[in-house]
Backbone as CSV, one residue per row, in Angstrom:
resi,resn,N_x,N_y,N_z,CA_x,CA_y,CA_z,C_x,C_y,C_z
1,MET,11.300,4.880,11.881,10.277,3.565,11.682,9.804,2.537,11.878
2,PRO,11.555,2.245,11.627,11.680,1.101,11.663,10.930,0.912,12.680
3,GLN,10.187,-1.353,12.666,9.209,-2.272,13.351,9.729,-2.891,14.363
4,ARG,9.027,-2.987,15.679,9.316,-4.199,16.258,10.023,-5.163,15.520
5,LYS,9.152,-6.084,14.631,8.757,-7.541,14.279,10.088,-7.057,13.292
6,TRP,10.699,-6.372,12.901,11.640,-6.413,11.666,13.161,-6.934,12.908
7,SER,14.142,-7.686,11.832,15.224,-8.492,12.380,16.031,-7.076,12.488
8,ASP,17.087,-7.270,12.908,18.257,-6.542,13.016,18.257,-7.009,11.472
9,LYS,18.914,-6.800,11.012,19.015,-7.034,9.417,18.033,-6.308,8.799
10,ASP,16.552,-6.388,8.573,15.984,-5.572,8.529,15.956,-4.120,8.706
11,GLU,16.058,-4.189,9.737,16.256,-2.806,10.700,18.282,-2.012,9.889
12,ARG,19.042,-2.964,9.674,20.085,-2.278,9.056,19.479,-1.735,7.144
13,LYS,18.804,-2.711,6.985,18.268,-2.122,5.603,18.258,-0.523,5.258
14,TYR,16.672,-1.001,6.815,16.405,0.653,6.283,16.513,1.788,6.776
15,GLU,18.124,1.328,7.301,18.483,2.944,7.857,19.317,2.705,6.830
16,HIS,20.142,2.145,5.601,20.826,2.677,4.764,20.228,2.723,3.453
17,ILE,19.075,2.351,2.997,18.073,2.488,2.438,17.424,4.136,3.066
18,LYS,17.331,4.654,3.935,16.586,6.309,4.217,18.095,6.934,4.117
19,ASP,18.979,6.619,4.438,19.703,7.657,4.155,20.398,7.575,2.264
20,SER,20.337,6.248,2.323,20.995,6.558,0.749,19.658,7.459,-0.259
21,GLN,18.520,7.301,0.623,17.263,8.385,-0.215,17.599,9.628,0.085
22,LYS,17.719,10.072,1.578,18.355,11.487,1.776,19.599,11.505,1.156
23,GLU,20.689,10.960,0.761,21.701,11.493,0.014,21.229,11.742,-1.298
24,SER,20.558,11.849,-2.134,19.979,11.499,-3.101,19.394,12.891,-3.144
25,GLY,18.468,13.645,-1.996,17.797,14.787,-2.105,16.293,14.747,-1.367
26,VAL,16.166,13.306,-1.231,14.780,13.301,-0.813,14.263,13.387,0.610
27,ASN,13.495,14.153,0.511,13.537,14.897,1.815,12.735,13.200,3.276
28,GLU,13.408,13.529,3.823,12.968,13.382,5.183,11.566,11.958,5.759
29,ASN,11.191,12.448,5.628,9.806,11.906,5.565,9.585,10.889,4.347
30,ARG,9.670,11.088,3.408,9.596,10.760,2.116,10.754,9.383,1.881
31,ALA,11.607,9.747,2.199,13.043,8.859,2.823,12.109,8.038,3.373
32,GLU,11.917,8.473,4.439,11.223,6.929,6.023,10.727,6.139,5.067
33,GLU,9.391,6.412,4.370,8.315,6.226,3.429,9.265,5.030,2.649
34,ILE,9.942,4.944,1.980,10.558,4.843,0.999,11.084,3.656,1.612
35,ALA,11.902,3.885,2.256,13.145,2.909,3.178,12.147,1.453,3.862
36,ALA,10.784,1.989,4.546,9.996,0.847,5.100,9.024,-0.020,4.168
37,ARG,8.879,1.170,2.781,8.180,0.293,1.853,8.733,-0.927,1.525
38,THR,9.966,-0.469,0.951,11.236,-1.375,0.636,11.388,-2.297,0.891
39,VAL,11.603,-2.428,3.183,11.894,-3.466,4.024,10.692,-4.300,4.087
40,SER,9.654,-3.888,4.160,7.894,-4.599,3.835,7.623,-5.550,3.079
41,LYS,7.872,-5.028,1.788,7.735,-5.887,0.437,8.686,-7.083,0.584
42,GLN,9.789,-7.122,0.645,10.951,-7.885,0.577,9.955,-8.824,1.774
43,ARG,10.159,-8.300,2.954,9.170,-8.999,3.905,8.770,-10.010,3.917
44,ARG,7.161,-9.279,3.112,6.214,-9.614,2.346,6.549,-11.270,1.125
45,GLU,7.546,-10.718,0.209,7.989,-10.975,-0.836,8.897,-12.608,-0.473
46,GLU,9.407,-13.494,0.895,9.604,-14.029,1.442,9.116,-14.735,2.335
47,GLY,7.684,-14.344,2.645,6.744,-15.196,3.743,7.166,-14.831,4.895
48,ARG,8.270,-13.669,5.478,7.790,-13.535,6.407,7.086,-12.662,7.429
49,THR,6.256,-12.248,6.836,4.866,-11.394,7.292,3.397,-11.419,6.380
50,PRO,2.758,-11.861,6.495,1.276,-12.095,5.688,1.377,-10.424,4.862
51,ASN,0.283,-11.048,3.865,0.026,-10.125,2.918,-1.084,-9.842,2.942
52,VAL,-1.177,-8.602,3.593,-2.383,-8.139,4.022,-3.332,-7.479,3.175
53,ARG,-4.309,-7.274,2.837,-5.179,-6.747,1.548,-4.941,-4.485,2.227
54,THR,-4.834,-4.387,0.851,-4.749,-2.700,0.883,-5.958,-1.783,1.778
55,GLN,-5.421,-0.553,2.951,-6.181,-0.689,3.679,-7.049,0.894,2.694
56,GLY,-6.547,0.945,1.752,-6.546,2.663,1.029,-7.895,2.335,-0.025
57,THR,-7.630,3.472,-0.742,-8.852,3.198,-1.827,-8.018,3.594,-3.137
58,GLY,-7.051,4.029,-3.145,-6.406,4.401,-4.197,-6.270,6.225,-4.112
59,ASN,-5.341,6.371,-5.090,-5.046,7.275,-6.016,-6.485,8.253,-6.075
60,PRO,-7.173,9.195,-5.788,-8.357,10.050,-5.825,-8.257,10.420,-7.521
61,THR,-6.718,10.823,-8.399,-7.144,11.231,-9.079,-6.756,10.826,-10.226
62,THR,-6.479,8.652,-9.963,-6.961,8.421,-11.040,-8.136,7.580,-11.654
63,SER,-7.738,7.180,-12.600,-9.041,6.623,-12.712,-9.762,5.382,-12.010
64,TYR,-10.904,4.989,-12.466,-11.203,3.537,-11.172,-10.633,1.911,-12.398
65,GLU,-10.394,2.283,-13.163,-9.958,1.156,-14.475,-8.260,0.914,-13.481
66,VAL,-7.944,2.188,-13.496,-6.248,1.677,-12.368,-5.775,1.317,-11.410
67,ARG,-7.388,1.661,-10.463,-6.628,0.922,-9.071,-7.484,-0.381,-9.378
68,THR,-7.082,-0.930,-7.614,-7.436,-2.806,-8.069,-8.432,-2.821,-6.703
69,LYS,-8.794,-3.835,-6.950,-11.130,-4.166,-6.685,-10.414,-4.256,-4.943
70,ASP,-9.561,-4.305,-4.641,-9.078,-4.211,-3.041,-9.535,-2.737,-2.523
71,GLU,-8.662,-1.612,-3.497,-9.170,-0.354,-3.588,-10.442,0.333,-3.896
72,LEU,-11.431,-0.766,-4.969,-12.333,0.082,-5.310,-13.744,-1.125,-3.961
73,GLU,-13.160,-2.184,-3.756,-14.611,-2.499,-2.918,-14.034,-1.529,-1.256
74,ASN,-13.130,-1.639,-0.839,-12.806,0.049,0.341,-13.289,0.951,-0.297
75,LEU,-13.941,1.139,-1.168,-14.344,2.528,-1.129,-15.711,2.894,-1.598
76,ALA,-16.674,1.552,-2.258,-17.753,1.149,-2.430,-17.781,0.976,-0.720
77,SER,-17.524,0.458,0.226,-17.795,0.438,1.611,-18.124,1.776,2.029
78,GLU,-17.012,2.787,1.709,-16.829,3.949,2.245,-18.478,4.689,1.739
79,LYS,-19.148,4.315,0.308,-19.888,5.152,-0.174,-21.416,4.140,0.209
80,GLY,-21.497,3.073,0.999,-22.058,2.404,1.443,-22.986,1.400,0.247
81,ILE,-22.489,0.755,-1.036,-22.686,0.518,-1.270,-23.263,-1.194,-0.880
82,LYS,-24.140,-1.660,-1.746,-24.408,-3.532,-0.507,-23.879,-3.578,-1.631
83,ASN,-23.458,-5.287,-0.916,-23.401,-6.026,-1.916,-21.936,-6.544,-2.510
84,TYR,-21.320,-5.394,-2.191,-19.679,-5.071,-3.086,-18.377,-5.606,-2.829
85,SER,-18.603,-6.849,-2.282,-17.782,-7.885,-2.159,-17.224,-8.911,-3.222
86,GLU,-18.761,-9.313,-3.326,-19.765,-10.205,-4.709,-19.520,-9.697,-5.990
87,MET,-18.558,-8.574,-6.013,-19.150,-7.870,-7.355,-17.911,-7.826,-8.348
88,THR,-17.966,-8.338,-9.292,-16.357,-8.376,-10.172,-15.993,-6.793,-10.298
89,LYS,-14.879,-6.368,-10.825,-14.042,-4.944,-10.765,-14.978,-4.376,-11.616
90,GLU,-15.390,-4.627,-12.422,-16.293,-3.842,-13.774,-17.575,-3.439,-12.635
91,GLU,-18.195,-4.329,-12.450,-19.451,-4.760,-11.777,-19.361,-3.366,-10.334
92,LEU,-18.318,-3.412,-10.089,-17.840,-1.895,-9.122,-17.231,-0.484,-9.797
93,ILE,-16.814,-0.872,-10.761,-16.368,0.621,-11.373,-18.107,1.397,-11.829
94,GLU,-19.051,0.294,-12.472,-20.678,0.714,-12.580,-21.141,1.151,-11.360
95,ALA,-21.205,0.608,-10.301,-21.720,0.686,-9.243,-20.805,2.121,-7.968
96,LEU,-19.784,2.383,-8.253,-19.105,3.773,-8.254,-19.708,4.886,-9.475
97,ARG,-20.139,4.857,-9.891,-20.050,5.649,-11.277,-21.437,6.266,-11.193
98,ARG,-22.450,4.755,-10.683,-23.787,5.540,-10.457,-24.220,7.037,-9.172
């Protein structure tokens, strides 16, 4: 899963984290995900990649209050709620519950 935009150091770090996770008993797919997220997060924090808004809608088993405003906006968009981008988080929660 290493990305083409990653430096050689990023790719080595990815492989090291992935191998470490697998040695700890984590399955291959999960180890790859953990490694990729870790490297991507560090790149974002160092300013080497744009901080892109989440594309998801959050964990469906969690309450709306726990989810981020971005996740609620994505959910509102999927449900066809109008003017969701102008709403506060509390207004989004209220609209989603209707």
